The first five atom37 places (N, CA, C, CB, O) and aatype in JSON, in Angstrom:
{
  "aatype": [12, 1, 0, 14, 0, 0, 0, 6, 0, 2, 15, 15, 10, 3, 0, 19, 3, 1, 0, 10, 19, 9, 0, 16, 5, 7, 7, 10, 14, 10, 19, 14, 5, 14, 18, 6, 1, 10, 0, 6, 0, 10, 7, 4, 15, 0, 6, 6, 19, 12, 1, 1, 10, 5, 15, 10, 10, 6, 1, 7, 9, 9, 1, 1, 9, 7, 19, 19, 14, 2, 8, 18, 0, 9, 7, 18, 16, 0, 2, 7, 12, 15, 19, 17, 3, 19, 14, 3, 6, 5, 9, 3, 6, 13, 7, 7, 11, 19, 7, 0, 10, 3, 13, 19, 16],
  "atom_mask": [
    [1, 1, 1, 1, 1],
    [1, 1, 1, 1, 1],
    [1, 1, 1, 1, 1],
    [1, 1, 1, 1, 1],
    [1, 1, 1, 1, 1],
    [1, 1, 1, 1, 1],
    [1, 1, 1, 1, 1],
    [1, 1, 1, 1, 1],
    [1, 1, 1, 1, 1],
    [1, 1, 1, 1, 1],
    [1, 1, 1, 1, 1],
    [1, 1, 1, 1, 1],
    [1, 1, 1, 1, 1],
    [1, 1, 1, 1, 1],
    [1, 1, 1, 1, 1],
    [1, 1, 1, 1, 1],
    [1, 1, 1, 1, 1],
    [1, 1, 1, 1, 1],
    [1, 1, 1, 1, 1],
    [1, 1, 1, 1, 1],
    [1, 1, 1, 1, 1],
    [1, 1, 1, 1, 1],
    [1, 1, 1, 1, 1],
    [1, 1, 1, 1, 1],
    [1, 1, 1, 1, 1],
    [1, 1, 1, 0, 1],
    [1, 1, 1, 0, 1],
    [1, 1, 1, 1, 1],
    [1, 1, 1, 1, 1],
    [1, 1, 1, 1, 1],
    [1, 1, 1, 1, 1],
    [1, 1, 1, 1, 1],
    [1, 1, 1, 1, 1],
    [1, 1, 1, 1, 1],
    [1, 1, 1, 1, 1],
    [1, 1, 1, 1, 1],
    [1, 1, 1, 1, 1],
    [1, 1, 1, 1, 1],
    [1, 1, 1, 1, 1],
    [1, 1, 1, 1, 1],
    [1, 1, 1, 1, 1],
    [1, 1, 1, 1, 1],
    [1, 1, 1, 0, 1],
    [1, 1, 1, 1, 1],
    [1, 1, 1, 1, 1],
    [1, 1, 1, 1, 1],
    [1, 1, 1, 1, 1],
    [1, 1, 1, 1, 1],
    [1, 1, 1, 1, 1],
    [1, 1, 1, 1, 1],
    [1, 1, 1, 1, 1],
    [1, 1, 1, 1, 1],
    [1, 1, 1, 1, 1],
    [1, 1, 1, 1, 1],
    [1, 1, 1, 1, 1],
    [1, 1, 1, 1, 1],
    [1, 1, 1, 1, 1],
    [1, 1, 1, 1, 1],
    [1, 1, 1, 1, 1],
    [1, 1, 1, 0, 1],
    [1, 1, 1, 1, 1],
    [1, 1, 1, 1, 1],
    [1, 1, 1, 1, 1],
    [1, 1, 1, 1, 1],
    [1, 1, 1, 1, 1],
    [1, 1, 1, 0, 1],
    [1, 1, 1, 1, 1],
    [1, 1, 1, 1, 1],
    [1, 1, 1, 1, 1],
    [1, 1, 1, 1, 1],
    [1, 1, 1, 1, 1],
    [1, 1, 1, 1, 1],
    [1, 1, 1, 1, 1],
    [1, 1, 1, 1, 1],
    [1, 1, 1, 0, 1],
    [1, 1, 1, 1, 1],
    [1, 1, 1, 1, 1],
    [1, 1, 1, 1, 1],
    [1, 1, 1, 1, 1],
    [1, 1, 1, 0, 1],
    [1, 1, 1, 1, 1],
    [1, 1, 1, 1, 1],
    [1, 1, 1, 1, 1],
    [1, 1, 1, 1, 1],
    [1, 1, 1, 1, 1],
    [1, 1, 1, 1, 1],
    [1, 1, 1, 1, 1],
    [1, 1, 1, 1, 1],
    [1, 1, 1, 1, 1],
    [1, 1, 1, 1, 1],
    [1, 1, 1, 1, 1],
    [1, 1, 1, 1, 1],
    [1, 1, 1, 1, 1],
    [1, 1, 1, 1, 1],
    [1, 1, 1, 0, 1],
    [1, 1, 1, 0, 1],
    [1, 1, 1, 1, 1],
    [1, 1, 1, 1, 1],
    [1, 1, 1, 0, 1],
    [1, 1, 1, 1, 1],
    [1, 1, 1, 1, 1],
    [1, 1, 1, 1, 1],
    [1, 1, 1, 1, 1],
    [1, 1, 1, 1, 1],
    [1, 1, 1, 1, 1]
  ],
  "atom_positions": [
    [[-138.74, 93.85, 220.83], [-138.94, 92.56, 221.42], [-137.94, 91.59, 220.86], [-140.35, 92.07, 221.19], [-137.77, 91.52, 219.65]],
    [[-137.24, 90.82, 221.72], [-136.25, 89.87, 221.28], [-136.91, 88.59, 220.77], [-135.29, 89.55, 222.41], [-137.95, 88.16, 221.28]],
    [[-136.28, 87.97, 219.74], [-136.76, 86.71, 219.22], [-136.42, 85.63, 220.23], [-136.16, 86.4, 217.83], [-135.46, 85.79, 220.99]],
    [[-137.15, 84.54, 220.25], [-136.83, 83.43, 221.16], [-135.43, 82.92, 220.89], [-137.86, 82.28, 221.01], [-134.94, 82.97, 219.77]],
    [[-134.79, 82.42, 221.94], [-133.39, 81.94, 221.82], [-133.27, 80.86, 220.77], [-132.88, 81.41, 223.16], [-132.29, 80.84, 220.03]],
    [[-134.25, 79.96, 220.68], [-134.16, 78.89, 219.7], [-134.15, 79.46, 218.29], [-135.32, 77.91, 219.87], [-133.44, 78.95, 217.43]],
    [[-134.94, 80.5, 218.04], [-134.99, 81.11, 216.72], [-133.63, 81.78, 216.42], [-136.16, 82.15, 216.64], [-133.13, 81.72, 215.29]],
    [[-133.04, 82.41, 217.43], [-131.73, 83.05, 217.23], [-130.67, 81.99, 216.91], [-131.32, 83.86, 218.48], [-129.87, 82.15, 215.99]],
    [[-130.66, 80.94, 217.68], [-129.68, 79.88, 217.45], [-129.86, 79.25, 216.08], [-129.8, 78.8, 218.54], [-128.88, 78.98, 215.38]],
    [[-131.09, 79.02, 215.71], [-131.41, 78.41, 214.42], [-130.92, 79.27, 213.26], [-132.91, 78.18, 214.3], [-130.45, 78.74, 212.25]],
    [[-131.03, 80.6, 213.39], [-130.62, 81.47, 212.33], [-129.09, 81.54, 212.21], [-131.2, 82.84, 212.54], [-128.58, 81.99, 211.18]],
    [[-128.37, 81.13, 213.22], [-126.91, 81.19, 213.18], [-126.29, 79.93, 212.59], [-126.37, 81.41, 214.57], [-125.06, 79.82, 212.51]],
    [[-127.12, 78.97, 212.18], [-126.59, 77.72, 211.6], [-126.38, 77.91, 210.1], [-127.54, 76.52, 211.88], [-127.24, 78.45, 209.4]],
    [[-125.23, 77.44, 209.62], [-125.08, 77.42, 208.18], [-125.52, 76.05, 207.66], [-123.6, 77.74, 207.76], [-125.92, 75.19, 208.44]],
    [[-125.45, 75.85, 206.36], [-125.99, 74.64, 205.76], [-125.28, 73.36, 206.3], [-125.86, 74.72, 204.22], [-125.92, 72.32, 206.45]],
    [[-124.0, 73.43, 206.56], [-123.27, 72.26, 207.06], [-123.68, 71.98, 208.5], [-121.74, 72.48, 206.97], [-123.87, 70.82, 208.88]],
    [[-123.81, 73.04, 209.32], [-124.27, 72.83, 210.71], [-125.65, 72.17, 210.71], [-124.32, 74.17, 211.48], [-125.89, 71.22, 211.45]],
    [[-126.54, 72.68, 209.89], [-127.91, 72.11, 209.82], [-127.85, 70.64, 209.43], [-128.8, 72.9, 208.79], [-128.51, 69.8, 210.04]],
    [[-127.04, 70.33, 208.4], [-126.93, 68.94, 207.96], [-126.32, 68.06, 209.05], [-126.09, 68.86, 206.69], [-126.7, 66.9, 209.19]],
    [[-125.39, 68.6, 209.82], [-124.75, 67.84, 210.9], [-125.76, 67.57, 212.01], [-123.52, 68.61, 211.47], [-125.83, 66.45, 212.52]],
    [[-126.55, 68.57, 212.38], [-127.58, 68.36, 213.4], [-128.56, 67.28, 212.95], [-128.34, 69.68, 213.69], [-128.89, 66.38, 213.73]],
    [[-129.01, 67.36, 211.72], [-129.95, 66.38, 211.19], [-129.32, 64.97, 211.17], [-130.42, 66.8, 209.77], [-129.96, 63.99, 211.53]],
    [[-128.07, 64.9, 210.74], [-127.36, 63.61, 210.64], [-127.12, 62.97, 212.01], [-126.02, 63.8, 209.92], [-126.98, 61.75, 212.09]],
    [[-127.08, 63.73, 213.04], [-126.79, 63.19, 214.39], [-127.99, 63.1, 215.32], [-125.75, 64.02, 215.04], [-127.86, 62.63, 216.45]],
    [[-129.13, 63.54, 214.86], [-130.33, 63.53, 215.75], [-130.67, 62.11, 216.24], [-131.56, 64.13, 215.01], [-131.17, 61.94, 217.35]],
    [[-130.42, 61.12, 215.43], [-130.7, 59.76, 215.81], [-129.51, 59.08, 216.49], [0.0, 0.0, 0.0], [-129.58, 57.89, 216.81]],
    [[-128.44, 59.82, 216.7], [-127.23, 59.28, 217.3], [-126.09, 59.24, 216.31], [0.0, 0.0, 0.0], [-126.29, 59.39, 215.1]],
    [[-124.9, 59.02, 216.81], [-123.73, 58.92, 215.93], [-123.78, 57.56, 215.2], [-122.39, 59.06, 216.75], [-124.34, 56.6, 215.72]],
    [[-123.21, 57.49, 214.04], [-123.17, 56.18, 213.32], [-122.46, 55.13, 214.18], [-122.44, 56.33, 211.92], [-121.45, 55.42, 214.83]],
    [[-122.98, 53.94, 214.19], [-122.4, 52.84, 215.01], [-121.34, 52.11, 214.18], [-123.52, 51.83, 215.49], [-121.52, 50.98, 213.73]],
    [[-120.24, 52.83, 214.01], [-119.07, 52.34, 213.28], [-117.84, 52.72, 214.08], [-119.0, 52.93, 211.83], [-117.9, 53.6, 214.93]],
    [[-116.71, 52.04, 213.81], [-115.46, 52.33, 214.59], [-115.04, 53.84, 214.53], [-114.29, 51.45, 214.04], [-114.49, 54.37, 215.49]],
    [[-115.32, 54.51, 213.39], [-114.9, 55.9, 213.24], [-116.11, 56.75, 212.82], [-113.75, 56.02, 212.2], [-116.24, 57.11, 211.65]],
    [[-117.0, 57.06, 213.78], [-118.24, 57.76, 213.43], [-118.04, 59.16, 212.87], [-119.11, 57.85, 214.63], [-118.82, 59.59, 212.02]],
    [[-117.0, 59.91, 213.33], [-116.81, 61.25, 212.82], [-116.34, 61.21, 211.35], [-115.78, 62.01, 213.69], [-116.67, 62.09, 210.56]],
    [[-115.59, 60.19, 211.02], [-115.16, 60.03, 209.63], [-116.35, 59.72, 208.74], [-114.1, 58.91, 209.51], [-116.44, 60.22, 207.62]],
    [[-117.27, 58.89, 209.23], [-118.45, 58.56, 208.46], [-119.32, 59.8, 208.23], [-119.25, 57.46, 209.17], [-119.83, 60.03, 207.14]],
    [[-119.48, 60.59, 209.29], [-120.23, 61.84, 209.12], [-119.55, 62.78, 208.13], [-120.41, 62.54, 210.47], [-120.2, 63.41, 207.3]],
    [[-118.24, 62.86, 208.24], [-117.47, 63.73, 207.36], [-117.68, 63.34, 205.89], [-115.98, 63.69, 207.72], [-117.87, 64.2, 205.03]],
    [[-117.64, 62.05, 205.63], [-117.9, 61.57, 204.26], [-119.25, 62.03, 203.75], [-117.82, 60.05, 204.2], [-119.38, 62.53, 202.63]],
    [[-120.25, 61.86, 204.59], [-121.64, 62.23, 204.22], [-121.79, 63.74, 204.0], [-122.62, 61.77, 205.31], [-122.57, 64.18, 203.16]],
    [[-121.03, 64.52, 204.76], [-121.16, 65.97, 204.72], [-120.16, 66.62, 203.75], [-120.96, 66.53, 206.11], [-120.29, 67.8, 203.45]],
    [[-119.18, 65.86, 203.26], [-118.19, 66.41, 202.35], [-117.17, 67.3, 203.0], [0.0, 0.0, 0.0], [-116.75, 68.3, 202.42]],
    [[-116.77, 66.93, 204.23], [-115.74, 67.69, 204.93], [-114.83, 66.71, 205.67], [-116.38, 68.73, 205.91], [-114.97, 65.49, 205.49]],
    [[-113.93, 67.19, 206.47], [-113.03, 66.33, 207.21], [-113.6, 65.97, 208.57], [-111.7, 66.99, 207.38], [-114.49, 66.65, 209.08]],
    [[-113.1, 64.88, 209.16], [-113.53, 64.51, 210.5], [-113.2, 65.58, 211.51], [-112.91, 63.2, 210.91], [-113.94, 65.79, 212.47]],
    [[-112.06, 66.27, 211.3], [-111.71, 67.37, 212.21], [-112.72, 68.49, 212.15], [-110.34, 67.92, 211.88], [-113.03, 69.12, 213.16]],
    [[-113.24, 68.74, 210.94], [-114.27, 69.78, 210.77], [-115.56, 69.38, 211.47], [-114.54, 70.05, 209.27], [-116.21, 70.21, 212.1]],
    [[-115.92, 68.1, 211.37], [-117.11, 67.6, 212.08], [-116.94, 67.83, 213.57], [-117.35, 66.1, 211.79], [-117.85, 68.36, 214.22]],
    [[-115.81, 67.43, 214.13], [-115.57, 67.58, 215.55], [-115.57, 69.05, 216.0], [-114.26, 66.92, 215.91], [-116.09, 69.4, 217.06]],
    [[-114.95, 69.92, 215.15], [-114.91, 71.34, 215.46], [-116.31, 71.92, 215.48], [-114.03, 72.09, 214.45], [-116.66, 72.7, 216.36]],
    [[-117.12, 71.54, 214.51], [-118.47, 72.03, 214.42], [-119.32, 71.54, 215.56], [-119.08, 71.64, 213.11], [-120.09, 72.31, 216.13]],
    [[-119.19, 70.26, 215.92], [-119.93, 69.73, 217.06], [-119.56, 70.5, 218.34], [-119.65, 68.23, 217.24], [-120.44, 70.84, 219.13]],
    [[-118.28, 70.76, 218.54], [-117.85, 71.5, 219.72], [-118.44, 72.89, 219.7], [-116.31, 71.57, 219.8], [-118.88, 73.38, 220.74]],
    [[-118.47, 73.55, 218.56], [-119.05, 74.87, 218.47], [-120.55, 74.83, 218.78], [-118.81, 75.46, 217.08], [-121.07, 75.72, 219.46]],
    [[-121.25, 73.82, 218.28], [-122.69, 73.66, 218.53], [-122.94, 73.49, 220.03], [-123.26, 72.45, 217.74], [-123.89, 74.05, 220.58]],
    [[-122.08, 72.71, 220.68], [-122.18, 72.54, 222.12], [-121.95, 73.87, 222.85], [-121.17, 71.48, 222.61], [-122.74, 74.26, 223.71]],
    [[-120.87, 74.54, 222.51], [-120.54, 75.81, 223.18], [-121.62, 76.87, 223.0], [-119.22, 76.35, 222.63], [-121.85, 77.69, 223.9]],
    [[-122.3, 76.86, 221.85], [-123.37, 77.85, 221.59], [-124.71, 77.42, 222.15], [-123.51, 78.09, 220.08], [-125.69, 78.17, 222.07]],
    [[-124.77, 76.22, 222.72], [-126.02, 75.75, 223.32], [-127.02, 75.25, 222.3], [0.0, 0.0, 0.0], [-128.18, 75.04, 222.65]],
    [[-126.61, 75.05, 221.07], [-127.55, 74.58, 220.05], [-127.79, 73.08, 220.25], [-127.0, 74.88, 218.61], [-128.9, 72.59, 220.04]],
    [[-126.75, 72.37, 220.66], [-126.95, 70.98, 221.13], [-126.51, 70.96, 222.57], [-126.13, 69.92, 220.26], [-125.61, 71.72, 222.96]],
    [[-127.12, 70.12, 223.37], [-126.83, 70.12, 224.8], [-125.74, 69.14, 225.2], [-128.08, 69.8, 225.56], [-124.96, 69.42, 226.12]],
    [[-125.67, 68.03, 224.53], [-124.64, 67.06, 224.92], [-124.46, 66.03, 223.82], [-125.0, 66.37, 226.25], [-125.3, 65.87, 222.94]],
    [[-123.35, 65.35, 223.91], [-123.1, 64.18, 223.09], [-122.8, 63.09, 224.1], [-121.9, 64.39, 222.03], [-121.83, 63.16, 224.85]],
    [[-123.63, 62.08, 224.11], [-123.49, 61.04, 225.1], [-123.63, 59.65, 224.48], [0.0, 0.0, 0.0], [-124.0, 59.49, 223.31]],
    [[-123.31, 58.66, 225.29], [-123.37, 57.28, 224.85], [-124.57, 56.63, 225.53], [-122.04, 56.52, 225.18], [-124.77, 56.76, 226.74]],
    [[-125.35, 55.94, 224.74], [-126.47, 55.13, 225.26], [-126.24, 53.72, 224.73], [-127.9, 55.71, 224.82], [-126.64, 53.4, 223.61]],
    [[-125.6, 52.87, 225.55], [-125.29, 51.54, 225.04], [-126.52, 50.63, 224.98], [-124.22, 50.91, 225.9], [-127.46, 50.78, 225.76]],
    [[-126.49, 49.69, 224.05], [-127.49, 48.64, 224.0], [-126.96, 47.5, 224.87], [-127.79, 48.16, 222.51], [-126.13, 46.71, 224.43]],
    [[-127.43, 47.42, 226.1], [-126.89, 46.5, 227.08], [-126.96, 45.04, 226.61], [-127.63, 46.65, 228.39], [-126.04, 44.26, 226.85]],
    [[-128.03, 44.68, 225.96], [-128.19, 43.29, 225.51], [-127.15, 42.98, 224.41], [-129.64, 43.05, 224.97], [-126.6, 41.88, 224.37]],
    [[-126.9, 43.94, 223.53], [-125.92, 43.71, 222.45], [-124.5, 43.52, 222.97], [-125.94, 44.87, 221.47], [-123.69, 42.86, 222.33]],
    [[-124.2, 44.11, 224.14], [-122.84, 43.98, 224.68], [-122.78, 42.9, 225.77], [-122.36, 45.32, 225.24], [-121.76, 42.79, 226.46]],
    [[-123.85, 42.1, 225.94], [-123.76, 40.94, 226.79], [-124.4, 41.04, 228.15], [0.0, 0.0, 0.0], [-124.38, 40.06, 228.89]],
    [[-124.96, 42.17, 228.53], [-125.64, 42.28, 229.83], [-127.07, 41.76, 229.68], [-125.63, 43.77, 230.36], [-127.74, 42.05, 228.68]],
    [[-127.53, 41.0, 230.64], [-128.91, 40.52, 230.59], [-129.83, 41.31, 231.5], [-128.97, 39.05, 230.97], [-131.05, 41.16, 231.42]],
    [[-129.28, 42.13, 232.35], [-130.09, 42.97, 233.23], [-129.31, 44.24, 233.54], [-130.47, 42.2, 234.54], [-128.08, 44.23, 233.56]],
    [[-130.0, 45.31, 233.79], [-129.35, 46.54, 234.16], [-130.32, 47.41, 234.94], [-128.81, 47.27, 232.92], [-131.53, 47.19, 234.92]],
    [[-129.79, 48.37, 235.61], [-130.62, 49.33, 236.34], [-130.16, 50.74, 236.01], [0.0, 0.0, 0.0], [-128.99, 50.97, 235.7]],
    [[-131.08, 51.68, 236.07], [-130.72, 53.05, 235.82], [-131.27, 53.92, 236.94], [-131.23, 53.52, 234.45], [-132.35, 53.68, 237.47]],
    [[-130.5, 54.92, 237.26], [-130.89, 55.87, 238.27], [-130.7, 57.25, 237.7], [-130.1, 55.68, 239.56], [-129.7, 57.53, 237.04]],
    [[-131.65, 58.13, 237.96], [-131.55, 59.51, 237.47], [-131.61, 60.44, 238.68], [-132.7, 59.86, 236.42], [-132.55, 60.35, 239.47]],
    [[-130.64, 61.31, 238.82], [-130.57, 62.22, 239.96], [-130.61, 63.66, 239.43], [-129.28, 61.96, 240.81], [-130.03, 63.97, 238.39]],
    [[-131.29, 64.5, 240.14], [-131.32, 65.91, 239.83], [-130.2, 66.6, 240.65], [-132.74, 66.53, 240.13], [-130.37, 66.92, 241.83]],
    [[-129.05, 66.8, 239.99], [-127.85, 67.31, 240.66], [-127.6, 68.74, 240.15], [-126.6, 66.37, 240.38], [-127.74, 69.01, 238.96]],
    [[-127.25, 69.65, 241.05], [-126.88, 71.0, 240.57], [-125.78, 70.94, 239.53], [-126.43, 71.89, 241.75], [-124.82, 70.19, 239.7]],
    [[-125.89, 71.71, 238.45], [-124.93, 71.67, 237.36], [-123.49, 71.76, 237.85], [-125.22, 72.78, 236.39], [-122.61, 71.06, 237.35]],
    [[-123.25, 72.62, 238.81], [-121.86, 72.84, 239.27], [-121.3, 71.66, 240.04], [-121.78, 74.08, 240.13], [-120.11, 71.65, 240.35]],
    [[-122.13, 70.67, 240.37], [-121.65, 69.49, 241.09], [-121.69, 68.2, 240.29], [-122.46, 69.31, 242.33], [-121.37, 67.13, 240.81]],
    [[-122.06, 68.28, 239.01], [-122.17, 67.07, 238.17], [-120.88, 66.3, 238.08], [-122.62, 67.43, 236.79], [-120.87, 65.08, 238.27]],
    [[-119.78, 66.97, 237.79], [-118.48, 66.28, 237.63], [-118.09, 65.61, 238.94], [-117.38, 67.28, 237.19], [-117.65, 64.46, 238.94]],
    [[-118.24, 66.32, 240.04], [-117.86, 65.76, 241.34], [-118.7, 64.52, 241.65], [-118.05, 66.82, 242.46], [-118.15, 63.48, 242.0]],
    [[-120.0, 64.61, 241.53], [-120.89, 63.47, 241.84], [-120.67, 62.34, 240.84], [-122.38, 63.92, 241.82], [-120.65, 61.17, 241.23]],
    [[-120.51, 62.66, 239.58], [-120.29, 61.64, 238.57], [-119.05, 60.84, 238.84], [0.0, 0.0, 0.0], [-119.05, 59.62, 238.68]],
    [[-117.98, 61.51, 239.24], [-116.75, 60.83, 239.58], [-116.91, 59.89, 240.76], [0.0, 0.0, 0.0], [-116.39, 58.77, 240.75]],
    [[-117.63, 60.33, 241.76], [-117.87, 59.51, 242.93], [-118.71, 58.27, 242.62], [-118.55, 60.33, 244.0], [-118.38, 57.16, 243.04]],
    [[-119.78, 58.48, 241.89], [-120.65, 57.35, 241.53], [-119.88, 56.42, 240.56], [-122.0, 57.86, 240.88], [-119.94, 55.2, 240.72]],
    [[-119.19, 56.94, 239.6], [-118.45, 56.12, 238.66], [-117.37, 55.3, 239.3], [0.0, 0.0, 0.0], [-116.97, 54.28, 238.74]],
    [[-116.86, 55.71, 240.46], [-115.82, 54.99, 241.17], [-116.34, 53.79, 241.96], [-115.1, 55.92, 242.11], [-115.56, 52.97, 242.43]],
    [[-117.67, 53.68, 242.1], [-118.25, 52.56, 242.84], [-118.03, 51.24, 242.09], [-119.77, 52.79, 243.07], [-118.16, 51.19, 240.87]],
    [[-117.69, 50.2, 242.83], [-117.39, 48.88, 242.21], [-118.51, 48.36, 241.33], [-117.1, 47.86, 243.29], [-118.24, 47.75, 240.29]],
    [[-119.73, 48.59, 241.71], [-120.87, 48.01, 241.01], [-121.38, 48.85, 239.86], [-121.96, 47.79, 241.96], [-122.35, 48.46, 239.2]],
    [[-120.76, 50.0, 239.58], [-121.2, 50.85, 238.49], [-120.28, 50.59, 237.28], [-121.18, 52.36, 238.91], [-119.06, 50.65, 237.39]],
    [[-120.91, 50.31, 236.12], [-120.13, 50.02, 234.93], [-120.27, 51.18, 233.94], [-120.59, 48.68, 234.3], [-119.69, 51.14, 232.86]]
  ]
}
């Protein structure tokens, strides 16, 4: 019987990968150079942090790295959000089309 995928992925993490996952669970540091800040905390280079994050993405251990802006902090007083269930193979196409709309920031 095969172990669950999550258990397999978890067992393939070394100590630095584990520390990186924990350090980024609440988001990237809100500083001009977040990868450098993570690197300092982990005792490695920013390039190593980026390489490891890419590997974690490719292995499916983390699903995405995205931006969630604080609209009020950047000057917006109102905003709207829409969530669409789009087939994975069409995400880039649809995202480009929606992002090109004048009223989408």
